[in-house]
N, CA, C and O atoms as CSV, one atom per row, in Angstrom:
chain,resi,resn,atom,element,x,y,z
A,1,UNK,N,N,45.670,-64.240,3.284
A,1,UNK,CA,C,44.370,-64.329,3.012
A,1,UNK,C,C,43.827,-63.323,2.228
A,1,UNK,O,O,44.139,-62.165,2.506
A,2,UNK,N,N,43.020,-63.555,1.235
A,2,UNK,CA,C,42.448,-62.454,0.344
A,2,UNK,C,C,41.303,-61.898,1.120
A,2,UNK,O,O,40.590,-62.608,1.829
A,3,UNK,N,N,41.128,-60.520,0.961
A,3,UNK,CA,C,40.046,-59.718,1.529
A,3,UNK,C,C,39.037,-59.881,0.651
A,3,UNK,O,O,39.166,-59.435,-0.489
A,4,UNK,N,N,37.756,-60.611,1.079
A,4,UNK,CA,C,36.645,-60.619,0.205
A,4,UNK,C,C,35.971,-59.449,-0.138
A,4,UNK,O,O,35.224,-59.404,-1.115
A,5,UNK,N,N,36.184,-58.476,0.612
A,5,UNK,CA,C,35.424,-57.024,0.287
A,5,UNK,C,C,36.268,-56.162,-0.430
A,5,UNK,O,O,35.894,-54.999,-0.581
A,6,UNK,N,N,37.503,-56.582,-0.969
A,6,UNK,CA,C,38.385,-55.767,-1.911
A,6,UNK,C,C,38.176,-56.274,-3.335
A,6,UNK,O,O,38.270,-57.482,-3.550
A,7,UNK,N,N,37.904,-55.443,-4.294
A,7,UNK,CA,C,37.655,-55.841,-5.652
A,7,UNK,C,C,38.996,-55.478,-6.482
A,7,UNK,O,O,39.516,-54.365,-6.415
A,8,UNK,N,N,39.488,-56.515,-7.254
A,8,UNK,CA,C,40.542,-56.344,-8.084
A,8,UNK,C,C,40.385,-56.579,-9.547
A,8,UNK,O,O,39.461,-57.285,-9.951
A,9,UNK,N,N,41.277,-56.000,-10.404
A,9,UNK,CA,C,41.013,-56.108,-11.664
A,9,UNK,C,C,41.633,-57.648,-12.044
A,9,UNK,O,O,42.398,-58.239,-11.282
A,10,UNK,N,N,41.208,-58.163,-13.263
A,10,UNK,CA,C,41.738,-59.472,-13.659
A,10,UNK,C,C,43.282,-59.585,-13.398
A,10,UNK,O,O,43.806,-60.507,-12.773
A,11,UNK,N,N,43.922,-58.547,-13.947
A,11,UNK,CA,C,45.522,-58.459,-13.867
A,11,UNK,C,C,45.961,-58.450,-12.424
A,11,UNK,O,O,46.954,-59.096,-12.089
A,12,UNK,N,N,45.271,-57.752,-11.566
A,12,UNK,CA,C,45.693,-57.696,-10.225
A,12,UNK,C,C,45.511,-59.061,-9.512
A,12,UNK,O,O,46.361,-59.565,-8.778
A,13,UNK,N,N,44.210,-59.643,-9.839
A,13,UNK,CA,C,43.894,-61.003,-9.328
A,13,UNK,C,C,45.065,-61.988,-9.751
A,13,UNK,O,O,45.609,-62.694,-8.901
A,14,UNK,N,N,45.398,-62.013,-10.942
A,14,UNK,CA,C,46.472,-62.845,-11.462
A,14,UNK,C,C,47.732,-62.666,-10.729
A,14,UNK,O,O,48.380,-63.652,-10.377
A,15,UNK,N,N,48.112,-61.484,-10.481
A,15,UNK,CA,C,49.243,-61.063,-9.686
A,15,UNK,C,C,49.326,-61.606,-8.449
A,15,UNK,O,O,50.309,-62.238,-8.062
A,16,UNK,N,N,48.090,-61.342,-7.628
A,16,UNK,CA,C,47.932,-61.860,-6.362
A,16,UNK,C,C,47.918,-63.278,-6.263
A,16,UNK,O,O,48.408,-63.780,-5.251
A,17,UNK,N,N,47.461,-63.967,-7.101
A,17,UNK,CA,C,47.373,-65.437,-7.090
A,17,UNK,C,C,48.833,-65.993,-7.284
A,17,UNK,O,O,49.201,-67.010,-6.697
A,18,UNK,N,N,49.642,-65.288,-8.128
A,18,UNK,CA,C,51.084,-65.701,-8.395
A,18,UNK,C,C,51.814,-65.556,-7.026
A,18,UNK,O,O,52.571,-66.427,-6.599
A,19,UNK,N,N,51.541,-64.420,-6.380
A,19,UNK,CA,C,52.304,-64.220,-5.113
A,19,UNK,C,C,51.933,-65.143,-4.060
A,19,UNK,O,O,52.829,-65.635,-3.375
A,20,UNK,N,N,50.630,-65.459,-3.832
A,20,UNK,CA,C,50.163,-66.584,-2.959
A,20,UNK,C,C,50.853,-67.995,-3.356
A,20,UNK,O,O,51.357,-68.762,-2.535
A,21,UNK,N,N,50.797,-68.189,-4.636
A,21,UNK,CA,C,51.474,-69.530,-5.095
A,21,UNK,C,C,52.959,-69.509,-4.728
A,21,UNK,O,O,53.427,-70.546,-4.259
A,22,UNK,N,N,53.654,-68.573,-4.869
A,22,UNK,CA,C,55.110,-68.493,-4.663
A,22,UNK,C,C,55.355,-68.629,-3.206
A,22,UNK,O,O,56.183,-69.427,-2.768
A,23,UNK,N,N,54.622,-67.834,-2.436
A,23,UNK,CA,C,54.746,-67.904,-0.946
A,23,UNK,C,C,54.509,-69.269,-0.446
A,23,UNK,O,O,55.237,-69.762,0.416
A,24,UNK,N,N,53.479,-69.910,-0.982
A,24,UNK,CA,C,53.104,-71.304,-0.456
A,24,UNK,C,C,54.238,-72.347,-0.808
A,24,UNK,O,O,54.596,-73.213,-0.009
A,25,UNK,N,N,54.743,-72.198,-2.004
A,25,UNK,CA,C,55.899,-73.039,-2.473
A,25,UNK,C,C,57.069,-72.907,-1.535
A,25,UNK,O,O,57.668,-73.873,-1.061
A,26,UNK,N,N,57.366,-71.578,-1.287
A,26,UNK,CA,C,58.526,-71.442,-0.240
A,26,UNK,C,C,58.240,-71.912,1.071
A,26,UNK,O,O,59.117,-72.513,1.690
A,27,UNK,N,N,57.028,-71.696,1.609
A,27,UNK,CA,C,56.588,-72.001,2.908
A,27,UNK,C,C,56.702,-73.599,3.168
A,27,UNK,O,O,57.197,-74.000,4.221
A,28,UNK,N,N,56.259,-74.444,2.240
A,28,UNK,CA,C,56.256,-75.807,2.414
A,28,UNK,C,C,57.507,-76.484,1.997
A,28,UNK,O,O,57.547,-77.713,1.930
A,29,UNK,N,N,58.583,-75.702,1.698
A,29,UNK,CA,C,59.983,-76.201,1.378
A,29,UNK,C,C,60.128,-76.936,0.151
A,29,UNK,O,O,61.143,-77.608,-0.031
A,30,UNK,N,N,59.136,-76.870,-0.783
A,30,UNK,CA,C,59.340,-77.487,-2.121
A,30,UNK,C,C,60.220,-76.633,-3.072
A,30,UNK,O,O,60.775,-77.108,-4.063
A,31,UNK,N,N,60.299,-75.375,-2.702
A,31,UNK,CA,C,61.019,-74.478,-3.713
A,31,UNK,C,C,61.993,-73.732,-2.769
A,31,UNK,O,O,61.643,-73.194,-1.718
A,32,UNK,N,N,63.195,-73.758,-3.237
A,32,UNK,CA,C,64.311,-72.959,-2.719
A,32,UNK,C,C,64.837,-71.819,-3.612
A,32,UNK,O,O,65.727,-71.958,-4.450
A,33,UNK,N,N,64.199,-70.703,-3.342
A,33,UNK,CA,C,64.379,-69.559,-4.463
A,33,UNK,C,C,65.813,-68.957,-4.307
A,33,UNK,O,O,66.468,-69.069,-3.271
A,34,UNK,N,N,66.191,-68.382,-5.303
A,34,UNK,CA,C,67.447,-67.524,-5.388
A,34,UNK,C,C,67.222,-66.193,-4.781
A,34,UNK,O,O,66.064,-65.815,-4.606
A,35,UNK,N,N,68.183,-65.478,-4.456
A,35,UNK,CA,C,68.050,-64.112,-4.110
A,35,UNK,C,C,67.284,-63.330,-5.022
A,35,UNK,O,O,66.311,-62.706,-4.597
A,36,UNK,N,N,67.636,-63.285,-6.345
A,36,UNK,CA,C,66.791,-62.526,-7.169
A,36,UNK,C,C,65.355,-62.857,-7.272
A,36,UNK,O,O,64.532,-61.966,-7.479
A,37,UNK,N,N,65.007,-64.130,-7.133
A,37,UNK,CA,C,63.587,-64.641,-7.057
A,37,UNK,C,C,62.807,-64.061,-5.837
A,37,UNK,O,O,61.658,-63.626,-5.913
A,38,UNK,N,N,63.608,-64.106,-4.637
A,38,UNK,CA,C,63.050,-63.557,-3.452
A,38,UNK,C,C,62.783,-62.160,-3.525
A,38,UNK,O,O,61.731,-61.698,-3.083
A,39,UNK,N,N,63.716,-61.415,-4.084
A,39,UNK,CA,C,63.761,-59.972,-4.257
A,39,UNK,C,C,62.512,-59.556,-5.209
A,39,UNK,O,O,61.761,-58.630,-4.903
A,40,UNK,N,N,62.375,-60.255,-6.282
A,40,UNK,CA,C,61.203,-60.009,-7.080
A,40,UNK,C,C,59.911,-60.100,-6.520
A,40,UNK,O,O,58.955,-59.384,-6.817
A,41,UNK,N,N,59.933,-61.168,-5.557
A,41,UNK,CA,C,58.534,-61.399,-4.899
A,41,UNK,C,C,58.399,-60.275,-3.758
A,41,UNK,O,O,57.311,-59.773,-3.478
A,42,UNK,N,N,59.428,-59.977,-3.216
A,42,UNK,CA,C,59.337,-58.674,-2.181
A,42,UNK,C,C,58.802,-57.398,-3.009
A,42,UNK,O,O,57.864,-56.700,-2.623
A,43,UNK,N,N,59.465,-57.206,-4.102
A,43,UNK,CA,C,58.985,-56.101,-4.948
A,43,UNK,C,C,57.509,-56.156,-5.359
A,43,UNK,O,O,56.793,-55.158,-5.289
A,44,UNK,N,N,57.080,-57.327,-5.782
A,44,UNK,CA,C,55.750,-57.558,-6.291
A,44,UNK,C,C,54.797,-57.302,-5.064
A,44,UNK,O,O,53.750,-56.663,-5.165
A,45,UNK,N,N,55.220,-57.815,-3.992
A,45,UNK,CA,C,54.095,-57.540,-2.825
A,45,UNK,C,C,54.107,-56.131,-2.513
A,45,UNK,O,O,53.046,-55.533,-2.333
A,46,UNK,N,N,55.317,-55.509,-2.429
A,46,UNK,CA,C,55.430,-54.183,-2.177
A,46,UNK,C,C,54.596,-53.318,-3.157
A,46,UNK,O,O,53.827,-52.424,-2.804
A,47,UNK,N,N,54.819,-53.656,-4.293
A,47,UNK,CA,C,54.000,-52.912,-5.498
A,47,UNK,C,C,52.508,-53.155,-5.318
A,47,UNK,O,O,51.687,-52.242,-5.404
A,48,UNK,N,N,52.180,-54.459,-5.057
A,48,UNK,CA,C,50.669,-54.629,-4.961
A,48,UNK,C,C,50.004,-53.836,-3.858
A,48,UNK,O,O,48.798,-53.591,-3.891
A,49,UNK,N,N,50.879,-53.397,-2.783
A,49,UNK,CA,C,50.371,-52.680,-1.724
A,49,UNK,C,C,50.491,-51.199,-1.990
A,49,UNK,O,O,50.202,-50.381,-1.116
A,50,UNK,N,N,50.913,-50.848,-3.183
A,50,UNK,CA,C,50.862,-49.365,-3.600
A,50,UNK,C,C,52.179,-48.619,-3.323
A,50,UNK,O,O,52.174,-47.397,-3.471
A,51,UNK,N,N,53.292,-49.231,-2.940
A,51,UNK,CA,C,54.547,-48.573,-2.633
A,51,UNK,C,C,55.257,-48.301,-3.917
A,51,UNK,O,O,56.326,-47.701,-3.801
A,52,UNK,N,N,54.919,-48.586,-4.963
A,52,UNK,CA,C,55.640,-48.360,-6.288
A,52,UNK,C,C,54.680,-47.630,-7.332
A,52,UNK,O,O,54.955,-47.611,-8.532
A,53,UNK,N,N,53.584,-47.055,-6.829
A,53,UNK,CA,C,52.693,-46.402,-7.679
A,53,UNK,C,C,53.306,-45.337,-8.641
A,53,UNK,O,O,53.049,-45.304,-9.844
A,54,UNK,N,N,54.133,-44.477,-8.004
A,54,UNK,CA,C,54.816,-43.413,-8.880
A,54,UNK,C,C,55.976,-44.064,-9.611
A,54,UNK,O,O,56.381,-45.196,-9.346
A,55,UNK,N,N,56.496,-43.255,-10.569
A,55,UNK,CA,C,57.642,-43.632,-11.200
A,55,UNK,C,C,58.852,-43.962,-10.306
A,55,UNK,O,O,59.107,-43.230,-9.349
A,56,UNK,N,N,59.613,-45.055,-10.591
A,56,UNK,CA,C,60.877,-45.345,-9.939
A,56,UNK,C,C,61.675,-44.224,-9.510
A,56,UNK,O,O,62.046,-44.137,-8.339
A,57,UNK,N,N,61.983,-43.303,-10.440
A,57,UNK,CA,C,62.667,-42.166,-10.256
A,57,UNK,C,C,62.101,-41.181,-9.132
A,57,UNK,O,O,62.819,-40.404,-8.503
A,58,UNK,N,N,60.923,-41.295,-8.985
A,58,UNK,CA,C,60.239,-40.461,-7.937
A,58,UNK,C,C,60.297,-41.107,-6.604
A,58,UNK,O,O,59.882,-40.435,-5.660
A,59,UNK,N,N,60.736,-42.287,-6.374
A,59,UNK,CA,C,60.802,-42.983,-5.158
A,59,UNK,C,C,61.938,-42.325,-4.290
A,59,UNK,O,O,63.006,-42.068,-4.847
A,60,UNK,N,N,61.801,-42.097,-3.230
A,60,UNK,CA,C,62.921,-41.410,-2.327
A,60,UNK,C,C,63.865,-42.452,-1.634
A,60,UNK,O,O,63.642,-43.018,-0.563
A,61,UNK,N,N,64.938,-42.598,-2.425
A,61,UNK,CA,C,65.897,-43.627,-2.058
A,61,UNK,C,C,66.368,-43.500,-0.487
A,61,UNK,O,O,66.432,-44.460,0.281
A,62,UNK,N,N,66.672,-42.195,-0.167
A,62,UNK,CA,C,67.118,-41.885,1.149
A,62,UNK,C,C,66.019,-42.304,2.204
A,62,UNK,O,O,66.341,-42.803,3.283
A,63,UNK,N,N,64.770,-42.089,1.859
A,63,UNK,CA,C,63.615,-42.503,2.758
A,63,UNK,C,C,63.518,-44.007,2.716
A,63,UNK,O,O,63.199,-44.571,3.762
A,64,UNK,N,N,63.728,-44.651,1.749
A,64,UNK,CA,C,63.683,-46.144,1.769
A,64,UNK,C,C,64.781,-46.679,2.552
A,64,UNK,O,O,64.566,-47.634,3.299
A,65,UNK,N,N,65.992,-46.139,2.455
A,65,UNK,CA,C,67.099,-46.651,3.220
A,65,UNK,C,C,66.893,-46.298,4.793
A,65,UNK,O,O,67.204,-47.113,5.663
A,66,UNK,N,N,66.406,-45.163,5.059
A,66,UNK,CA,C,65.954,-44.848,6.417
A,66,UNK,C,C,64.927,-45.772,6.850
A,66,UNK,O,O,64.906,-46.025,8.054
A,67,UNK,N,N,64.028,-46.351,6.061
A,67,UNK,CA,C,63.108,-47.341,6.570
A,67,UNK,C,C,63.847,-48.546,6.920
A,67,UNK,O,O,63.541,-49.177,7.932
A,68,UNK,N,N,64.801,-48.910,6.154
A,68,UNK,CA,C,65.654,-50.100,6.339
A,68,UNK,C,C,66.364,-49.961,7.739
A,68,UNK,O,O,66.383,-50.903,8.531
A,69,UNK,N,N,66.894,-48.856,7.983
A,69,UNK,CA,C,67.415,-48.632,9.273
A,69,UNK,C,C,66.455,-48.610,10.376
A,69,UNK,O,O,66.861,-48.948,11.487
A,70,UNK,N,N,65.322,-48.284,10.231
A,70,UNK,CA,C,64.197,-48.294,11.279
A,70,UNK,C,C,63.906,-49.657,11.706
A,70,UNK,O,O,63.675,-49.904,12.890
A,71,UNK,N,N,63.906,-50.631,10.722
A,71,UNK,CA,C,63.733,-52.069,11.023
A,71,UNK,C,C,64.967,-52.564,11.825
A,71,UNK,O,O,64.773,-53.333,12.766
A,72,UNK,N,N,66.059,-52.219,11.548
A,72,UNK,CA,C,67.303,-52.607,12.358
A,72,UNK,C,C,67.158,-51.977,13.757
A,72,UNK,O,O,67.542,-52.640,14.720
A,73,UNK,N,N,66.651,-50.788,13.944
A,73,UNK,CA,C,66.414,-50.137,15.186
A,73,UNK,C,C,65.372,-51.019,15.966
A,73,UNK,O,O,65.584,-51.294,17.147
A,74,UNK,N,N,64.357,-51.421,15.378
A,74,UNK,CA,C,63.284,-52.280,15.983
A,74,UNK,C,C,63.925,-53.575,16.449
A,74,UNK,O,O,63.626,-54.029,17.554
A,75,UNK,N,N,64.760,-54.167,15.688
A,75,UNK,CA,C,65.504,-55.371,15.892
A,75,UNK,C,C,66.295,-55.299,17.218
A,75,UNK,O,O,66.265,-56.188,18.069
A,76,UNK,N,N,67.049,-54.084,17.316
A,76,UNK,CA,C,67.572,-53.644,18.496
A,76,UNK,C,C,66.839,-53.547,19.700
A,76,UNK,O,O,67.241,-54.094,20.727
A,77,UNK,N,N,65.780,-52.882,19.653
A,77,UNK,CA,C,64.875,-52.658,20.625
A,77,UNK,C,C,64.228,-54.175,21.192
A,77,UNK,O,O,63.932,-54.392,22.367
A,78,UNK,N,N,64.111,-55.004,20.232
A,78,UNK,CA,C,63.691,-56.299,20.601
A,78,UNK,C,C,64.763,-57.055,21.456
A,78,UNK,O,O,64.540,-57.637,22.518
A,79,UNK,N,N,65.915,-56.950,20.838
A,79,UNK,CA,C,66.993,-57.520,21.840
A,79,UNK,C,C,67.059,-56.969,23.219
A,79,UNK,O,O,67.314,-57.664,24.203
A,80,UNK,N,N,66.814,-55.661,23.250
A,80,UNK,CA,C,66.819,-55.122,24.545
A,80,UNK,C,C,65.808,-55.564,25.569
A,80,UNK,O,O,66.084,-55.771,26.750
A,81,UNK,N,N,64.456,-55.708,24.952
A,81,UNK,CA,C,63.288,-56.098,25.590
A,81,UNK,C,C,63.170,-57.575,25.899
A,81,UNK,O,O,63.159,-58.013,27.050
A,82,UNK,N,N,63.084,-58.314,24.811
A,82,UNK,CA,C,62.933,-59.824,24.949
A,82,UNK,C,C,63.191,-60.432,23.455
A,82,UNK,O,O,62.366,-60.386,22.542
A,83,UNK,N,N,64.455,-60.995,23.384
A,83,UNK,CA,C,64.817,-61.542,22.012
A,83,UNK,C,C,64.037,-62.863,21.890
A,83,UNK,O,O,64.101,-63.428,20.799
A,84,UNK,N,N,63.319,-63.420,22.858
A,84,UNK,CA,C,62.622,-64.589,22.505
A,84,UNK,C,C,61.151,-64.499,22.341
A,84,UNK,O,O,60.465,-65.497,22.122
A,85,UNK,N,N,60.672,-63.308,22.448
A,85,UNK,CA,C,59.191,-63.029,22.388
A,85,UNK,C,C,58.707,-63.559,21.145
A,85,UNK,O,O,59.362,-63.335,20.127
A,86,UNK,N,N,57.502,-64.325,21.084
A,86,UNK,CA,C,56.887,-64.914,20.108
A,86,UNK,C,C,56.246,-63.830,19.255
A,86,UNK,O,O,55.525,-63.004,19.815
A,87,UNK,N,N,56.453,-63.770,17.941
A,87,UNK,CA,C,55.873,-62.973,17.005
A,87,UNK,C,C,54.284,-63.251,16.903
A,87,UNK,O,O,53.818,-64.388,16.988
A,88,UNK,N,N,53.508,-62.096,16.713
A,88,UNK,CA,C,52.233,-62.146,16.537
A,88,UNK,C,C,51.774,-61.954,14.967
A,88,UNK,O,O,50.616,-62.080,14.569
A,89,UNK,N,N,52.769,-61.666,14.262
A,89,UNK,CA,C,52.632,-61.462,12.730
A,89,UNK,C,C,53.268,-62.432,11.852
A,89,UNK,O,O,52.904,-62.643,10.696
A,90,UNK,N,N,54.319,-63.066,12.498
A,90,UNK,CA,C,54.970,-64.190,11.711
A,90,UNK,C,C,55.017,-65.495,12.381
A,90,UNK,O,O,55.835,-65.797,13.250
A,91,UNK,N,N,54.042,-66.284,11.900
A,91,UNK,CA,C,53.722,-67.552,12.630
A,91,UNK,C,C,55.026,-68.390,12.825
A,91,UNK,O,O,55.801,-68.592,11.890
A,92,UNK,N,N,55.227,-68.864,14.084
A,92,UNK,CA,C,56.380,-69.892,14.270
A,92,UNK,C,C,57.667,-68.916,14.471
A,92,UNK,O,O,58.737,-69.493,14.666
A,93,UNK,N,N,57.668,-67.666,14.447
A,93,UNK,CA,C,59.014,-66.963,14.557
A,93,UNK,C,C,58.936,-66.135,15.854
A,93,UNK,O,O,57.913,-65.911,16.501
A,94,UNK,N,N,60.244,-65.698,16.137
A,94,UNK,CA,C,60.268,-64.780,17.299
A,94,UNK,C,C,60.153,-63.260,16.695
A,94,UNK,O,O,60.279,-63.066,15.486
A,95,UNK,N,N,59.933,-62.326,17.510
A,95,UNK,CA,C,59.855,-61.007,17.006
A,95,UNK,C,C,61.191,-60.472,16.376
A,95,UNK,O,O,61.178,-59.652,15.458
A,96,UNK,N,N,62.336,-60.978,16.914
A,96,UNK,CA,C,63.468,-60.604,16.396
A,96,UNK,C,C,63.717,-61.246,14.997
A,96,UNK,O,O,64.218,-60.600,14.076
A,97,UNK,N,N,63.372,-62.448,14.896
A,97,UNK,CA,C,63.390,-62.981,13.476
A,97,UNK,C,C,62.417,-62.219,12.455
A,97,UNK,O,O,62.695,-62.067,11.266
A,98,UNK,N,N,61.271,-61.769,13.047
A,98,UNK,CA,C,60.348,-61.131,12.349
A,98,UNK,C,C,60.994,-59.751,11.764
A,98,UNK,O,O,60.917,-59.408,10.584
A,99,UNK,N,N,61.596,-59.076,12.728
A,99,UNK,CA,C,62.265,-57.787,12.458
A,99,UNK,C,C,63.412,-57.806,11.442
A,99,UNK,O,O,63.624,-56.896,10.640
A,100,UNK,N,N,64.143,-58.945,11.552
A,100,UNK,CA,C,65.422,-59.050,10.740
A,100,UNK,C,C,64.844,-59.583,9.356
A,100,UNK,O,O,65.496,-59.361,8.335
A,101,UNK,N,N,63.778,-60.202,9.296
A,101,UNK,CA,C,63.060,-60.387,7.950
A,101,UNK,C,C,62.559,-59.166,7.311
A,101,UNK,O,O,62.523,-59.093,6.082
A,102,UNK,N,N,62.125,-58.092,8.145
A,102,UNK,CA,C,61.648,-56.949,7.634
A,102,UNK,C,C,62.890,-56.107,7.084
A,102,UNK,O,O,62.792,-55.323,6.140
A,103,UNK,N,N,63.833,-56.311,7.645
A,103,UNK,CA,C,65.312,-55.526,7.091
A,103,UNK,C,C,65.522,-56.211,5.663
A,103,UNK,O,O,65.622,-55.488,4.672
A,104,UNK,N,N,65.580,-57.425,5.566
A,104,UNK,CA,C,65.777,-58.101,4.357
A,104,UNK,C,C,64.799,-57.769,3.321
A,104,UNK,O,O,65.130,-57.413,2.190
A,105,UNK,N,N,63.469,-57.903,3.762
A,105,UNK,CA,C,62.426,-57.554,2.775
A,105,UNK,C,C,62.682,-56.206,2.026
A,105,UNK,O,O,62.729,-56.059,0.805
A,106,UNK,N,N,62.833,-55.283,2.957
A,106,UNK,CA,C,63.050,-53.859,2.507
A,106,UNK,C,C,64.315,-53.668,1.599
A,106,UNK,O,O,64.234,-52.972,0.586
A,107,UNK,N,N,65.497,-54.294,1.966
A,107,UNK,CA,C,66.477,-54.314,1.083
A,107,UNK,C,C,66.417,-55.101,-0.253
A,107,UNK,O,O,67.002,-54.749,-1.277
A,108,UNK,N,N,65.661,-56.181,-0.128
A,108,UNK,CA,C,65.557,-56.835,-1.511
A,108,UNK,C,C,64.490,-56.124,-2.369
A,108,UNK,O,O,64.643,-56.184,-3.589
A,109,UNK,N,N,63.419,-55.453,-1.869
A,109,UNK,CA,C,62.526,-54.610,-2.611
A,109,UNK,C,C,63.225,-53.516,-3.318
A,109,UNK,O,O,63.155,-53.367,-4.538
A,110,UNK,N,N,63.980,-52.665,-2.428
A,110,UNK,CA,C,64.892,-51.668,-2.913
A,110,UNK,C,C,65.781,-52.129,-4.174
A,110,UNK,O,O,65.784,-51.521,-5.244
A,111,UNK,N,N,66.500,-53.231,-3.916
A,111,UNK,CA,C,67.497,-53.609,-4.909
A,111,UNK,C,C,66.750,-54.077,-6.174
A,111,UNK,O,O,67.195,-53.741,-7.271
A,112,UNK,N,N,65.629,-54.842,-6.082
A,112,UNK,CA,C,65.025,-55.263,-7.241
A,112,UNK,C,C,64.265,-54.003,-8.008
A,112,UNK,O,O,64.167,-53.904,-9.231
A,113,UNK,N,N,63.782,-53.122,-7.097
A,113,UNK,CA,C,63.099,-51.837,-7.805
A,113,UNK,C,C,63.976,-51.106,-8.544
A,113,UNK,O,O,63.660,-50.597,-9.619
A,114,UNK,N,N,65.202,-51.001,-7.984
A,114,UNK,CA,C,66.240,-50.208,-8.737
A,114,UNK,C,C,67.394,-50.878,-9.663
A,114,UNK,O,O,68.402,-50.330,-10.108
A,115,UNK,N,N,66.961,-52.214,-9.826
A,115,UNK,CA,C,67.774,-53.072,-10.708
A,115,UNK,C,C,69.240,-53.100,-10.130
A,115,UNK,O,O,70.206,-52.844,-10.850
A,116,UNK,N,N,69.349,-53.396,-8.915
A,116,UNK,CA,C,70.742,-53.614,-8.298
A,116,UNK,C,C,70.977,-54.948,-8.202
A,116,UNK,O,O,70.148,-55.653,-7.625
A,117,UNK,N,N,72.192,-55.525,-8.777
A,117,UNK,CA,C,72.575,-56.938,-8.708
A,117,UNK,C,C,73.138,-57.423,-7.339
A,117,UNK,O,O,74.328,-57.699,-7.190
A,118,UNK,N,N,72.273,-57.504,-6.420
A,118,UNK,CA,C,72.649,-57.851,-5.050
A,118,UNK,C,C,73.456,-59.139,-4.994
A,118,UNK,O,O,74.437,-59.204,-4.252
A,119,UNK,N,N,73.098,-60.120,-5.715
A,119,UNK,CA,C,73.690,-61.458,-5.650
A,119,UNK,C,C,75.151,-61.401,-6.021
A,119,UNK,O,O,76.007,-62.035,-5.404
A,120,UNK,N,N,75.413,-60.599,-7.077
A,120,UNK,CA,C,76.712,-60.306,-7.646
A,120,UNK,C,C,77.695,-59.613,-6.470
A,120,UNK,O,O,78.805,-60.037,-6.146
A,121,UNK,N,N,77.062,-58.536,-5.960
A,121,UNK,CA,C,77.652,-57.816,-5.044
A,121,UNK,C,C,77.925,-58.603,-3.644
A,121,UNK,O,O,78.927,-58.319,-2.989
A,122,UNK,N,N,77.072,-59.531,-3.233
A,122,UNK,CA,C,77.331,-60.164,-2.123
A,122,UNK,C,C,78.577,-61.110,-2.315
A,122,UNK,O,O,79.449,-61.228,-1.454
A,123,UNK,N,N,78.580,-61.773,-3.526
A,123,UNK,CA,C,79.610,-62.783,-3.808
A,123,UNK,C,C,80.917,-61.967,-3.892
A,123,UNK,O,O,81.915,-62.442,-3.349
A,124,UNK,N,N,80.991,-60.833,-4.498
A,124,UNK,CA,C,82.121,-60.103,-4.626
A,124,UNK,C,C,82.638,-59.546,-3.150
A,124,UNK,O,O,83.820,-59.614,-2.814
A,125,UNK,N,N,81.753,-59.074,-2.444
A,125,UNK,CA,C,82.072,-58.617,-1.059
A,125,UNK,C,C,82.488,-59.653,-0.168
A,125,UNK,O,O,83.296,-59.430,0.733
A,126,UNK,N,N,81.933,-60.873,-0.392
A,126,UNK,CA,C,82.458,-62.059,0.451
A,126,UNK,C,C,83.851,-62.383,0.126
A,126,UNK,O,O,84.694,-62.594,0.998
A,127,UNK,N,N,84.099,-62.424,-1.181
A,127,UNK,CA,C,85.404,-62.706,-1.743
A,127,UNK,C,C,86.385,-61.778,-1.059
A,127,UNK,O,O,87.344,-62.266,-0.460
A,128,UNK,N,N,86.206,-60.497,-1.110
A,128,UNK,CA,C,87.025,-59.371,-0.547
A,128,UNK,C,C,87.133,-59.711,0.983
A,128,UNK,O,O,88.223,-59.828,1.542
A,129,UNK,N,N,86.033,-59.847,1.563
A,129,UNK,CA,C,86.233,-60.081,3.004
A,129,UNK,C,C,87.020,-61.187,3.472
A,129,UNK,O,O,87.690,-61.125,4.503
A,130,UNK,N,N,86.941,-62.340,2.627
A,130,UNK,CA,C,87.747,-63.586,2.970
A,130,UNK,C,C,89.265,-63.050,2.755
A,130,UNK,O,O,90.170,-63.547,3.425
A,131,UNK,N,N,89.474,-62.227,1.991
A,131,UNK,CA,C,91.111,-61.942,1.711
A,131,UNK,C,C,91.589,-60.989,2.902
A,131,UNK,O,O,92.784,-60.729,3.046
A,132,UNK,N,N,90.718,-60.541,3.648
A,132,UNK,CA,C,91.120,-59.482,4.789
A,132,UNK,C,C,91.736,-60.181,5.993
A,132,UNK,O,O,91.567,-61.391,6.149
A,133,UNK,N,N,92.441,-59.454,6.840
A,133,UNK,CA,C,93.132,-59.904,8.002
A,133,UNK,C,C,92.022,-60.353,9.079
A,133,UNK,O,O,90.849,-59.987,9.007
A,134,UNK,N,N,92.476,-61.092,9.965
A,134,UNK,CA,C,91.597,-61.485,11.161
A,134,UNK,C,C,91.074,-60.151,11.771
A,134,UNK,O,O,91.778,-59.206,12.125
A,135,UNK,N,N,89.723,-60.236,11.831
A,135,UNK,CA,C,88.860,-59.064,12.382
A,135,UNK,C,C,89.066,-57.801,11.654
A,135,UNK,O,O,88.786,-56.692,12.108
A,136,UNK,N,N,89.657,-58.080,10.305
A,136,UNK,CA,C,89.828,-56.989,9.542
A,136,UNK,C,C,90.826,-55.825,10.085
A,136,UNK,O,O,90.785,-54.628,9.803
A,137,UNK,N,N,91.664,-56.452,10.872
A,137,UNK,CA,C,92.805,-55.701,11.412
A,137,UNK,C,C,92.220,-54.777,12.619
A,137,UNK,O,O,92.983,-53.919,13.064
A,138,UNK,N,N,91.060,-54.882,13.117
A,138,UNK,CA,C,90.567,-54.148,14.114
A,138,UNK,C,C,90.424,-54.886,15.481
A,138,UNK,O,O,90.669,-56.089,15.573
A,139,UNK,N,N,90.008,-54.107,16.570
A,139,UNK,CA,C,89.827,-54.869,17.761
A,139,UNK,C,C,88.549,-55.578,17.824
A,139,UNK,O,O,88.448,-56.650,18.422
A,140,UNK,N,N,87.577,-55.018,17.231
A,140,UNK,CA,C,86.275,-55.612,17.285
A,140,UNK,C,C,85.397,-55.318,16.152
A,140,UNK,O,O,84.259,-55.787,16.115
């Protein structure tokens, strides 16, 4: 929901309207976006919240990856506490689902922001993994 007390430029208003529209389409199931489309939306939301104000080269990639890791740690803590706890932030979801979504959102934002072709990498890695032996030759 838009904050009525915050003023935006016409360009920012247009961007916010686009984000709300795309989120609504995804939520009602009328649109099944591709990975790049979701990544772009994650990036746009992140940018609209001020996380990409400086030049891309100035973003601390290691810090961004550490934040991805922190979301995984939060998911682990949720598993340890109560994996079925209902989220207060993501309607209709568990806290575990919410934390896993945070991981993906951070990964997609990073990949879109730095022009990484995640879709191609996922397909190539899945092809490689399919060719590997059972449990990749390990015990677990």
